[in-house]
N, CA and C of each residue as an Amber inpcrd file, in Angstrom:
protein
   270
 143.7060000 197.1900000  48.9490000 144.0950000 196.6210000  50.2150000
 145.1840000 195.5670000  50.0360000 145.1450000 194.8600000  48.9080000
 146.1660000 193.8460000  48.6400000 147.5270000 194.4940000  48.4890000
 147.5250000 195.7240000  47.9710000 148.7800000 196.4560000  47.7900000
 149.4460000 196.7250000  49.1420000 148.6390000 197.0430000  50.1520000
 149.1600000 197.3000000  51.4890000 149.8220000 196.0400000  52.0590000
 149.2130000 194.8840000  51.8370000 149.7870000 193.6290000  52.3080000
 151.1270000 193.3420000  51.6740000 151.2640000 193.6490000  50.3970000
 152.5370000 193.4490000  49.6980000 153.6140000 194.3770000  50.2610000
 153.2210000 195.6240000  50.5290000 154.1770000 196.5920000  51.0820000
 154.6200000 196.1760000  52.4830000 153.7080000 195.6590000  53.2840000
 154.0730000 195.1960000  54.6240000 155.0410000 194.0190000  54.5580000
 154.8370000 193.1260000  53.6030000 155.7560000 191.9910000  53.4340000
 157.1460000 192.4760000  53.0450000 157.2130000 193.4620000  52.1480000
 158.5040000 194.0320000  51.7580000 159.1800000 194.6860000  52.9640000
 158.3770000 195.4150000  53.7560000 158.9080000 196.0900000  54.9360000
 159.4330000 195.0710000  55.9490000 158.7030000 193.9830000  56.1370000
 159.1520000 192.9310000  57.0590000 160.4460000 192.2940000  56.5820000
 160.6230000 192.1350000  55.2740000 161.8760000 191.5950000  54.7430000
 163.0370000 192.5300000  55.0470000 162.7830000 193.8290000  54.9650000
 163.8250000 194.8010000  55.3090000 164.1360000 194.7400000  56.8000000
 163.1050000 194.5480000  57.6230000 163.3220000 194.4470000  59.0680000
 164.1170000 193.1960000  59.4280000 163.9830000 192.1430000  58.6270000
 164.7320000 190.9140000  58.8790000 166.2400000 191.1300000  58.7920000
 166.6710000 192.1800000  58.1180000 168.1000000 192.4610000  57.9520000
 168.7110000 193.1090000  59.1880000 167.8810000 193.5540000  60.1230000
 168.3640000 194.2680000  61.3070000 168.5030000 193.2800000  62.4620000
 169.7450000 193.0260000  62.8430000 170.0210000 192.0190000  63.8680000
 169.4180000 192.3760000  65.2200000 169.4450000 193.6590000  65.5850000
 168.9000000 194.0700000  66.8770000 167.4150000 193.7430000  66.9750000
 166.6800000 193.9530000  65.8880000 165.2540000 193.6250000  65.9000000
 165.0260000 192.1250000  66.0200000 165.8760000 191.3380000  65.3790000
 165.7510000 189.8810000  65.4930000 165.9720000 189.4540000  66.9400000
 166.9690000 190.0520000  67.5800000 167.2600000 189.7300000  68.9750000
 166.0950000 190.1390000  69.8870000 165.5680000 191.3540000  69.6690000
 164.4360000 191.8100000  70.4730000 163.2070000 190.9370000  70.2680000
 162.9750000 190.5170000  69.0330000 161.8290000 189.6500000  68.7520000
 161.9740000 188.3140000  69.4730000 163.1660000 187.7760000  69.4800000
 163.4130000 186.4950000  70.1420000 163.2030000 186.6090000  71.6540000
 163.7290000 187.6970000  72.2360000 163.6440000 187.8490000  73.6900000
 162.2470000 188.2230000  74.1690000 161.5390000 189.0520000  73.4020000
 160.2330000 189.5340000  73.8530000 159.0680000 188.7150000  73.3070000
 159.3190000 187.9310000  72.2690000 158.2710000 187.1560000  71.5930000
 157.2190000 188.0710000  70.9320000 157.6090000 189.3150000  70.6480000
 156.7430000 190.2810000  69.9660000 157.2570000 190.4310000  68.5400000
 156.3960000 190.3410000  67.5340000 156.8470000 190.4660000  66.1410000
 157.5610000 191.7960000  65.8770000 158.5680000 191.7500000  64.9930000
 159.3640000 192.9330000  64.6640000 158.4980000 194.0960000  64.1930000
 157.4900000 193.7940000  63.4130000 156.6230000 194.8400000  62.8780000
 155.9210000 195.5970000  64.0140000 155.5030000 194.8920000  65.0500000
 154.8630000 195.5300000  66.1950000 155.8680000 196.3630000  66.9940000
 157.0930000 195.8630000  67.1310000 158.1260000 196.6070000  67.8480000
 158.4180000 197.9350000  67.1550000 158.5670000 197.8910000  65.8380000
 158.8580000 199.1030000  65.0760000 157.6630000 200.0510000  65.1180000
 156.4610000 199.5200000  64.9580000 155.2630000 200.3510000  65.0180000
 155.0930000 201.0120000  66.3770000 155.3470000 200.2700000  67.4320000
 155.2530000 200.8270000  68.7830000 156.2870000 201.9060000  69.0260000
 157.5120000 201.6810000  68.5480000 158.5640000 202.6900000  68.6980000
 158.2120000 203.9520000  67.9130000 157.6900000 203.7880000  66.7170000
 157.2980000 204.9450000  65.9030000 156.1670000 205.7200000  66.5810000
 155.1990000 205.0040000  67.1300000 154.0860000 205.6580000  67.8240000
 154.5860000 206.4050000  69.0660000 155.5030000 205.8050000  69.8080000
 156.0630000 206.4440000  70.9970000 156.8060000 207.7210000  70.6210000
 157.6290000 207.6570000  69.5810000 158.3690000 208.8450000  69.1380000
 157.3910000 209.9320000  68.7000000 156.3620000 209.5600000  67.9540000
 155.3580000 210.5240000  67.5150000 154.7070000 211.2150000  68.7060000
 154.3060000 210.4330000  69.7000000 153.6450000 211.0140000  70.8730000
 154.5870000 211.9070000  71.6720000 155.8460000 211.5040000  71.8190000
 156.8080000 212.3280000  72.5500000 157.0080000 213.6750000  71.8680000
 157.1210000 213.6540000  70.5450000 157.2820000 214.9120000  69.8050000
 155.9960000 215.7280000  69.8730000 154.8550000 215.0830000  69.7360000
 153.5740000 215.7750000  69.7690000 153.3690000 216.5240000  71.0880000
 153.7400000 215.8940000  72.1850000 153.5480000 216.5120000  73.4880000
 154.7580000 217.3040000  73.9680000 155.7880000 217.4270000  73.1380000
 156.9300000 218.2700000  73.4590000 157.9170000 217.6800000  74.4500000
 157.8610000 216.3740000  74.6630000 158.7940000 215.7210000  75.5740000
 160.0320000 215.3240000  74.7710000 161.1440000 215.9170000  75.1080000
 162.4090000 215.6390000  74.4050000 162.3040000 215.8850000  72.8980000
 161.4430000 216.8090000  72.4870000 161.2090000 217.0010000  71.0610000
 162.4510000 217.4620000  70.3090000 163.2290000 218.3740000  70.8700000
 164.4100000 218.8400000  70.1430000 165.4520000 217.7290000  70.0300000
 165.6020000 216.9240000  71.0680000 166.5420000 215.8120000  71.0130000
 166.1240000 214.7980000  69.9510000 164.8630000 214.4450000  69.9560000
 164.3660000 213.4430000  69.0040000 164.4720000 213.9510000  67.5780000
 164.0520000 215.1890000  67.3420000 164.1130000 215.7130000  65.9740000
 165.5540000 215.8970000  65.5090000 166.4600000 216.2540000  66.4100000
 167.8760000 216.3390000  66.0260000 168.4450000 214.9690000  65.6920000
 168.0620000 213.9590000  66.4650000 168.5290000 212.6000000  66.1740000
 168.0480000 212.1390000  64.8080000 166.7680000 212.3600000  64.5310000
 166.1900000 211.9000000  63.2770000 166.6510000 212.7500000  62.1000000
 166.7570000 214.0510000  62.3060000 167.0640000 214.9560000  61.1970000
 168.5340000 215.1940000  60.9400000 169.4120000 214.9420000  61.9260000
 170.8250000 215.2200000  61.7230000 171.7320000 214.0530000  62.0910000
 171.5900000 213.5270000  63.2780000 172.5180000 212.4930000  63.7610000
 172.4340000 211.2260000  62.9050000 171.2160000 210.7120000  62.6770000
 171.0690000 209.5050000  61.8640000 171.5870000 209.7100000  60.4330000
 171.1800000 210.7870000  59.7430000 171.7230000 210.9900000  58.3920000
 173.2480000 211.1390000  58.3810000 173.8040000 211.8010000  59.3880000
 175.2620000 211.9410000  59.4560000 175.9210000 210.5710000  59.6200000
 175.3580000 209.7320000  60.4700000 175.8860000 208.3840000  60.6880000
 175.8490000 207.5610000  59.3960000 174.7030000 207.5910000  58.7220000
 174.5590000 206.8120000  57.4860000 175.4780000 207.3610000  56.3940000
 175.6520000 208.6800000  56.3580000 176.5570000 209.2800000  55.3820000
 177.9920000 208.8120000  55.6150000 178.4050000 208.7580000  56.8620000
 179.7550000 208.2640000  57.1620000 179.9140000 206.8000000  56.7510000
 178.8760000 205.9960000  56.9680000 178.9280000 204.6050000  56.5150000
 179.0310000 204.5390000  54.9930000 178.3220000 205.4220000  54.3100000
 178.3570000 205.4560000  52.8460000 179.7420000 205.8500000  52.3490000
 180.3880000 206.7730000  53.0540000 181.7370000 207.1740000  52.6580000
 182.6990000 206.0030000  52.8000000 182.5330000 205.1970000  53.8400000
 183.4010000 204.0410000  54.0500000 183.1450000 202.9290000  53.0370000
 181.8930000 202.7130000  52.6590000 181.5270000 201.6710000  51.6950000
 180.6430000 202.2880000  50.6190000 181.2400000 203.0410000  49.7000000
 180.4050000 203.7750000  48.7420000 179.7840000 202.8910000  47.6630000
 178.5340000 203.1890000  47.3700000 177.8760000 202.6700000  46.1780000
 177.2530000 203.8850000  45.5140000 177.0470000 203.8090000  44.2380000
 176.5230000 204.9650000  43.5090000 175.1610000 205.4000000  44.0440000
 174.2960000 204.4280000  44.2980000 172.9370000 204.7430000  44.7450000
 172.9240000 205.4660000  46.0920000 173.6530000 204.9370000  47.0730000
 173.6500000 205.5630000  48.3960000 174.3860000 206.8990000  48.3780000
 175.4360000 207.0050000  47.5800000 176.1570000 208.2800000  47.4940000
 175.2570000 209.3710000  46.9500000 174.5040000 209.0640000  45.9180000
 173.5790000 210.0490000  45.3330000 172.4910000 210.4100000  46.3380000
 171.9410000 209.4080000  47.0130000 170.8610000 209.6480000  47.9690000
 171.3060000 210.5940000  49.0810000 172.4400000 210.3120000  49.7110000
 172.8520000 211.1170000  50.8620000 173.4590000 212.4480000  50.4480000
 174.0670000 212.5180000  49.2770000 174.5330000 213.8140000  48.7850000
 173.3330000 214.7270000  48.5260000 172.3050000 214.1740000  47.9380000
 171.0760000 214.9440000  47.7010000 170.4680000 215.4100000  49.0170000
 170.4620000 214.5440000  50.0120000 169.9140000 214.9060000  51.3260000
 170.6350000 216.1230000  51.8850000 171.9670000 216.0950000  51.8910000
 172.7170000 217.1870000  52.4960000 172.6360000 218.4690000  51.6770000
 172.5360000 218.3650000  50.3600000 172.4140000 219.5660000  49.5300000
 171.0850000 220.2600000  49.7880000 170.0320000 219.4510000  49.8850000
 168.6960000 220.0310000  50.1350000 168.6200000 220.5890000  51.5240000
């Protein structure tokens, strides 16, 4: 159980890097971790019940990776280049 707490702390540190989440947390007074968890649960339920499922899965499976790949091309690092090249090959 202690391992889970450490992973949540690491995840929260990663969330601290996202300015939009910081802004939402300030305006709503809801912790970032709850905002992300709620959004993930909402997306899961929408896909489960078939509401906008093709749009959501296309966004997650193609649009987001394409966006991040373009960012990687603009600011390449070895680690991200390998990660996204592997993604597209698979």
